[in-house]
N, C-alpha and C positions, 0 to 999 in steps of 0.2 A: 575507420570504424564508424559504423552507423551510430548517430546520436539518438538516443531514445527519449521520448517525451514521457515522463513518469507522472502519474497522477494517483494520489491516494484516495481511495473510496472506502469509507468505513461502513461495515455492516451495521444496519439498524439506524445509523446516524446520518449517513450520506454526506459527511463532511468531505470536501474536496480540496486537494492541494496539488501543485505541480512544480516540477523542476526538470531541467534538461541536463542529463549526465549519462555516461555510458555505464552506470552501475545498476545492478539489479539483484534479484533474489539469489540466495545461495542454494546449496544442495540440501540444507536443513535449516529450520528456524533456530536462530541464535538463542542462547540462554538469557541474554540481556535483550528485552523486547525493544522494538523501534518505538519512537515517541514523536508525536506531532510537534512541530515548532512553527512559529510565525515568521514568515519571510517578508521580503519587500511587498509593498501594497497589501499587507495583511493576508497574504496567501499562505495556506497551511501546507507544510512540507514534512515529509518523514526525515528524521535526523540520520537514520542509518538504513538506507534501502537494502543493503546487503544482509541485514538481520532477518529478512523474510526468508522463508523456505518455500518449497513448492506448494501449490494449491492442492489440498487433498481432493481426490476424485469426487467424493460426495459433496464437496463445496464448490466445485468448478462452475457448475451451472449458475448458482447464486452469485458467485463472484463475477462471472461474465455478464450477468444481467445488470449488476451495479456498474461495472466498468463500461458496459455497452452503452450506457446513457451518454458517455463521452466518446463513443466510437473507439474504445480501447478494449483490451482483453486482460483478464485477471492472470497475472504471471507469478504472483507470490502471495503468501498468506502467513500471518503470525497470529496464533491463538491468544496471545497476551499483549498485543499492540496497545499502546497507551495514548490517551488524549494529551493535549498540551499541558494539562495539570498533573500528569503522571498517573492518572487513574486508568485501569484496564478497561478497554472498550468491550461491551457485551458482544459476544460473537467474534471477537478478534478484528483484525484489519486486513485489507487487501492491498496489494501493490499492483497497480494497473500500468500497462505500457502499450504503445503502438506496436503493431506487428512489424 
């Protein structure tokens, strides 16, 4: 199974985190939002990548623009994604992955 490089790019904040794992967005956004955590070398990571749902059609272009800065594509979105302090991110958060 292909290992995906996952990078979190947050709308309006452009915080970035990455982790390698074969986990990604589900079929719908989970009721419990994903939260950023601080990993090794102070890298920001999503705690639950599978909490993301699909990127809404109206947000795909904006998500791809943010993820494209890292040569990645927006593959997931959560409207209530949280920062590392548990506060909702304005505009939600994107889950970015390599094709």
